[in-house]
C-alpha beads as a LAMMPS data file, in Angstrom:
LAMMPS data file: protein, C-alpha beads

101 atoms
100 bonds

1 atom types
1 bond types

-500.0 500.0 xlo xhi
-500.0 500.0 ylo yhi
-500.0 500.0 zlo zhi

Masses

1 110.0

Atoms # bond

1 1 1 -18.602 19.220 21.169
2 1 1 -15.728 17.585 20.350
3 1 1 -14.658 17.931 16.640
4 1 1 -13.091 15.003 14.577
5 1 1 -10.959 17.435 12.526
6 1 1 -7.504 16.979 13.156
7 1 1 -5.810 17.755 9.994
8 1 1 -5.713 20.972 7.903
9 1 1 -7.042 21.206 4.187
10 1 1 -3.542 20.967 2.734
11 1 1 -2.385 18.203 5.028
12 1 1 -5.570 16.157 4.193
13 1 1 -5.119 16.854 0.330
14 1 1 -1.549 15.703 0.405
15 1 1 -2.520 12.593 2.382
16 1 1 -5.268 11.745 -0.261
17 1 1 -2.928 12.308 -3.433
18 1 1 -0.179 10.115 -1.716
19 1 1 -2.712 7.283 -0.570
20 1 1 -3.997 7.234 -4.199
21 1 1 -0.676 7.018 -5.667
22 1 1 0.395 4.450 -2.955
23 1 1 -2.687 2.025 -3.672
24 1 1 -1.928 2.188 -7.386
25 1 1 1.818 1.385 -7.145
26 1 1 1.377 -1.224 -4.490
27 1 1 -1.610 -2.980 -6.319
28 1 1 0.555 -3.111 -9.445
29 1 1 3.599 -4.392 -7.536
30 1 1 1.479 -7.185 -5.933
31 1 1 0.333 -8.001 -9.269
32 1 1 3.754 -8.211 -10.791
33 1 1 4.892 -10.355 -7.747
34 1 1 2.062 -12.530 -7.655
35 1 1 2.491 -13.419 -11.368
36 1 1 6.463 -14.078 -10.725
37 1 1 7.854 -11.248 -12.979
38 1 1 11.537 -12.040 -13.508
39 1 1 12.433 -8.195 -13.398
40 1 1 11.705 -8.389 -9.652
41 1 1 13.872 -11.122 -8.715
42 1 1 16.286 -8.617 -6.942
43 1 1 13.499 -7.713 -4.436
44 1 1 12.699 -11.246 -3.565
45 1 1 14.671 -12.133 -0.303
46 1 1 16.071 -15.450 -0.964
47 1 1 19.343 -16.930 0.276
48 1 1 21.722 -19.379 -1.256
49 1 1 20.359 -22.143 1.039
50 1 1 16.719 -21.649 -0.541
51 1 1 18.441 -22.891 -3.714
52 1 1 19.796 -26.080 -2.219
53 1 1 17.459 -27.221 0.647
54 1 1 14.460 -28.194 -1.230
55 1 1 13.682 -30.835 -4.060
56 1 1 12.189 -28.198 -5.980
57 1 1 14.215 -25.017 -5.304
58 1 1 11.902 -22.891 -8.070
59 1 1 8.920 -23.392 -5.993
60 1 1 10.455 -21.880 -2.866
61 1 1 11.363 -18.932 -4.763
62 1 1 7.536 -18.697 -6.271
63 1 1 6.567 -19.171 -2.711
64 1 1 8.778 -16.213 -1.648
65 1 1 7.384 -14.104 -4.779
66 1 1 3.804 -14.749 -3.579
67 1 1 4.660 -13.708 0.113
68 1 1 6.189 -10.416 -1.106
69 1 1 3.050 -9.939 -3.374
70 1 1 0.624 -10.406 -0.438
71 1 1 2.638 -7.863 1.549
72 1 1 2.253 -5.396 -1.344
73 1 1 -1.532 -6.186 -1.033
74 1 1 -1.838 -5.629 2.713
75 1 1 0.186 -2.049 2.314
76 1 1 -2.139 -1.092 -0.292
77 1 1 -5.116 -1.927 1.890
78 1 1 -3.379 0.120 4.525
79 1 1 -3.242 2.865 2.069
80 1 1 -6.899 2.713 1.194
81 1 1 -7.903 3.210 4.951
82 1 1 -5.435 6.192 5.028
83 1 1 -6.868 7.561 1.919
84 1 1 -10.369 7.172 3.626
85 1 1 -9.357 9.051 6.432
86 1 1 -7.782 11.753 4.483
87 1 1 -10.994 12.154 2.151
88 1 1 -13.010 12.495 5.563
89 1 1 -10.693 15.191 6.640
90 1 1 -11.069 17.057 3.220
91 1 1 -14.749 16.966 3.678
92 1 1 -14.597 17.939 7.140
93 1 1 -12.528 21.021 6.143
94 1 1 -14.947 21.863 3.254
95 1 1 -17.874 21.838 5.737
96 1 1 -15.711 23.944 8.191
97 1 1 -15.532 26.694 5.440
98 1 1 -19.252 26.989 5.188
99 1 1 -20.011 27.179 8.850
100 1 1 -20.716 30.856 10.219
101 1 1 -19.227 31.682 13.556

Bonds

1 1 1 2
2 1 2 3
3 1 3 4
4 1 4 5
5 1 5 6
6 1 6 7
7 1 7 8
8 1 8 9
9 1 9 10
10 1 10 11
11 1 11 12
12 1 12 13
13 1 13 14
14 1 14 15
15 1 15 16
16 1 16 17
17 1 17 18
18 1 18 19
19 1 19 20
20 1 20 21
21 1 21 22
22 1 22 23
23 1 23 24
24 1 24 25
25 1 25 26
26 1 26 27
27 1 27 28
28 1 28 29
29 1 29 30
30 1 30 31
31 1 31 32
32 1 32 33
33 1 33 34
34 1 34 35
35 1 35 36
36 1 36 37
37 1 37 38
38 1 38 39
39 1 39 40
40 1 40 41
41 1 41 42
42 1 42 43
43 1 43 44
44 1 44 45
45 1 45 46
46 1 46 47
47 1 47 48
48 1 48 49
49 1 49 50
50 1 50 51
51 1 51 52
52 1 52 53
53 1 53 54
54 1 54 55
55 1 55 56
56 1 56 57
57 1 57 58
58 1 58 59
59 1 59 60
60 1 60 61
61 1 61 62
62 1 62 63
63 1 63 64
64 1 64 65
65 1 65 66
66 1 66 67
67 1 67 68
68 1 68 69
69 1 69 70
70 1 70 71
71 1 71 72
72 1 72 73
73 1 73 74
74 1 74 75
75 1 75 76
76 1 76 77
77 1 77 78
78 1 78 79
79 1 79 80
80 1 80 81
81 1 81 82
82 1 82 83
83 1 83 84
84 1 84 85
85 1 85 86
86 1 86 87
87 1 87 88
88 1 88 89
89 1 89 90
90 1 90 91
91 1 91 92
92 1 92 93
93 1 93 94
94 1 94 95
95 1 95 96
96 1 96 97
97 1 97 98
98 1 98 99
99 1 99 100
100 1 100 101
């Protein structure tokens, strides 16, 4: 019978802890980017042309803020999936401890 267990207990626990931290951090960054936090202006990828090409250059910067925020939310969702996978591995490792060979 094929086993779905492919991580050891320490690696699965490490993946679970890192994914919890990644979800918290990226969700907060996504919130701060979508609310257009001025502190994060250095992390918004705009160029000098973005300031001069449009009628309202501030709206272009806000659109870039929103794009970066959505990317943070997508990365947080990927961390949720990895966390779920790590949680399943932790549970499978716990069950393996109780099996009698």
